[in-house]
Structures are given as C-alpha cells and as structure tokens.
C-alpha positions as CSV (number, residue, x, y, z in Angstrom):
1,M,-17.7,21.8,-8.9
2,R,-17.0,21.3,-5.2
3,T,-13.9,19.2,-4.4
4,F,-13.0,17.2,-1.4
5,Q,-9.6,15.8,-0.2
6,H,-8.6,12.6,1.4
7,Q,-5.0,12.3,2.8
8,T,-3.1,9.6,4.5
9,H,0.5,8.9,5.5
10,L,2.2,5.6,6.4
11,W,5.8,5.0,7.4
12,L,7.4,1.8,6.2
13,P,10.9,0.6,7.3
14,Q,12.0,-0.1,3.8
15,P,14.0,1.9,1.2
16,R,12.1,4.3,-0.9
17,E,13.2,2.6,-4.1
18,Q,11.8,-0.7,-2.9
19,I,8.4,0.8,-1.9
20,F,8.1,2.8,-5.2
21,A,8.9,-0.3,-7.2
22,F,6.1,-2.2,-5.5
23,F,3.7,0.6,-6.4
24,A,5.1,0.9,-10.0
25,D,4.0,-2.7,-10.7
26,P,0.2,-2.4,-11.6
27,N,-0.3,-6.0,-10.6
28,N,0.3,-5.1,-7.0
29,L,-2.8,-2.8,-7.0
30,E,-5.0,-5.8,-6.7
31,K,-3.1,-6.9,-3.7
32,I,-3.7,-3.7,-1.7
33,T,-7.3,-3.2,-2.8
34,P,-10.0,-4.7,-0.5
35,P,-11.6,-7.9,-1.7
36,W,-15.1,-6.5,-1.3
37,L,-14.4,-4.1,-4.2
38,R,-13.8,-7.1,-6.6
39,F,-11.1,-5.0,-8.2
40,E,-9.7,-6.3,-11.5
41,I,-7.3,-4.7,-14.0
42,T,-8.7,-5.2,-17.5
43,S,-5.9,-3.6,-19.5
44,P,-4.2,-6.3,-21.6
45,N,-0.4,-6.8,-21.3
46,L,0.3,-4.1,-18.7
47,F,3.9,-4.6,-17.6
48,A,5.3,-1.1,-17.2
49,V,3.9,2.2,-16.1
50,G,5.0,5.7,-16.9
51,R,3.6,9.1,-17.8
52,G,0.7,8.7,-20.2
53,T,0.0,5.0,-19.3
54,R,-3.8,4.3,-19.1
55,I,-5.1,1.6,-16.9
56,D,-8.5,0.1,-17.2
57,Y,-10.2,-1.5,-14.2
58,R,-13.4,-3.2,-13.3
59,L,-14.7,-3.1,-9.7
60,R,-17.8,-2.9,-7.5
61,I,-18.7,0.0,-5.2
62,R,-21.5,-0.8,-2.8
63,G,-22.4,-3.7,-5.1
64,F,-22.7,-1.6,-8.2
65,P,-20.4,-2.8,-11.1
66,L,-18.2,0.0,-12.5
67,R,-15.6,0.5,-15.1
68,W,-12.8,2.9,-14.3
69,Q,-9.9,4.2,-16.4
70,S,-7.0,6.2,-15.0
71,E,-4.0,7.9,-16.6
72,I,-0.6,8.4,-15.1
73,T,-0.2,12.2,-15.4
74,A,3.1,12.5,-13.5
75,W,5.8,9.9,-13.1
76,E,8.9,10.9,-11.0
77,P,10.6,7.7,-9.7
78,P,11.2,7.1,-6.9
79,A,9.6,10.1,-5.4
80,R,6.1,10.5,-6.8
81,F,3.4,9.6,-9.3
82,V,-0.1,10.9,-10.0
83,D,-3.0,9.0,-11.4
84,Q,-6.1,10.8,-12.7
85,Q,-9.5,9.2,-13.5
86,T,-10.3,9.6,-17.2
87,R,-13.5,7.5,-17.0
88,G,-15.3,6.3,-13.9
89,P,-17.7,7.1,-11.0
90,Y,-16.2,10.4,-9.8
91,R,-16.6,13.8,-11.4
92,L,-13.0,14.3,-10.5
93,W,-10.3,12.0,-9.1
94,I,-6.7,13.0,-8.8
95,H,-4.5,10.7,-6.6
96,D,-1.0,12.0,-5.8
97,H,1.3,9.2,-4.4
98,T,4.5,10.4,-2.7
99,F,7.4,8.5,-1.3
100,D,9.7,10.4,1.0
101,E,12.8,9.1,2.7
102,H,12.2,9.3,6.4
103,E,14.1,7.9,9.4
104,G,15.6,5.0,7.6
105,G,12.4,4.1,5.8
106,T,9.8,5.6,3.5
107,M,6.9,7.8,4.3
108,V,4.1,6.9,1.8
109,G,1.7,9.7,1.2
110,D,-1.6,9.6,-0.5
111,S,-3.5,12.7,-1.4
112,V,-6.8,12.4,-3.3
113,V,-8.7,15.3,-4.6
114,Y,-12.1,14.3,-5.8
115,A,-15.6,15.5,-6.6
116,V,-18.8,13.5,-6.6
117,T,-22.2,13.8,-8.0
118,G,-24.6,14.7,-5.2
119,G,-22.0,16.9,-3.4
120,K,-21.4,17.1,0.3
121,L,-24.2,14.8,1.4
122,V,-23.1,11.9,-0.8
123,Q,-19.5,12.6,0.1
124,K,-20.2,12.6,3.9
125,L,-22.6,9.6,4.0
126,W,-20.9,7.3,1.5
127,V,-17.7,8.4,-0.2
128,A,-15.7,9.6,2.8
129,P,-16.4,6.5,4.9
130,D,-15.7,4.2,1.9
131,L,-12.4,5.9,1.2
132,A,-11.4,5.6,4.9
133,R,-12.1,1.9,4.9
134,I,-10.3,1.3,1.6
135,F,-7.1,3.2,2.7
136,H,-7.2,1.5,6.1
137,Y,-7.2,-1.9,4.4
138,R,-4.4,-0.7,2.1
139,H,-2.3,0.3,5.0
140,E,-2.9,-3.0,6.9
141,V,-1.7,-4.9,3.8
142,L,1.3,-2.7,3.3
143,Q,2.2,-3.1,7.0
144,H,2.0,-6.8,6.7
145,L,4.2,-6.9,3.5
146,F,6.8,-4.3,4.5
147,N,6.6,-3.9,8.3
148,P,5.6,-7.2,9.9
149,R,7.3,-6.3,13.2
150,G,5.3,-3.2,13.5
151,L,8.2,-0.8,13.7
152,R,7.4,3.0,14.0
153,A,9.2,6.1,13.0
154,S,10.2,7.9,16.2
155,N,9.1,11.5,15.4
156,T,5.8,10.8,13.7
157,G,4.2,9.0,16.6
158,Q,2.6,6.7,14.2
159,G,3.3,4.4,11.3
160,N,-0.2,3.1,11.1
161,F,-3.3,4.4,9.4
162,A,-3.7,8.2,9.7
163,P,-6.9,9.6,8.3
C-alpha cells in the first residue's frame, strides 16, 4: 500500500495548554472544518476525549456522503494526540497533532499519513488539493480565534498556512 503525507505548521500566540484544550474538545472540530464538507459529529454524549475514544462523523467529500470513525490512539496532553481512521474513505489515515511551546506561543503541527484507493493519480488530482484547502481553512479559523492581530513568530518567518 502506497502512503502519502500531508504536513502543516501554524504558530499561535497563545499558551500550549489553551490550544490543546481547544483541540481536546470534540465540539470544536466542527468549528475548524470547512462548511462545504457538511461535517457533523454523530457520536452521542461525547464530552471528553482520551486514548481509546472513538468518534463517529458524517460528512460529504466532493458531494458524496460518507461516514467516518476515528479512534484516539495516542493521548499526551498538552503535547500531542493521534487519531486514526477505523472506518471511512481512506485505506489508511493517521493524523498526528503536535503542540510545541515556541516563542511565547504554540506551534501547532499536523502530520497526516494516508493511503487512497486509486493510488498516486487519485491522490494528486483530488486528495492532495482537497487536504490543502481543508487545512488552509482550518488555519484561517484558528488564526481568527487565537491570533486576530496576525502576530508572527520571529524565527519561523511565518505563522500562517504552510503546506
């Protein structure tokens, strides 16, 4: 199975504990997911997340309705957590979220290892562009919520979307 990787980093001028707490609340996932995906958590009474938690979603990718389930396979507050698709559109989906203290704020890292049916052609034509749009949207929302003045970390040269 051929795998691909999508990585992004975003610096936010807020404490790591605050940023991690935002991501630890599953209800916030809907806030940072683009509206065109029609994302909805379908798991009942989901208030806390930890290792072993399974989360069910409903969404649309390119108009096609899908159900998705992920499991939290690593939970290391406030530094990191990993979600892995257990049911959904990808042959493999492992999303590693990291939160590193950096220049008085938090460097939020996303590393997704994934595999798709159809291989490199499907990945290049549809999946990679979709992921870039989704993470760009996510970064814009996070900037609006946690960095409305547009501050930047001095030695990264960025703080915005980095493909």
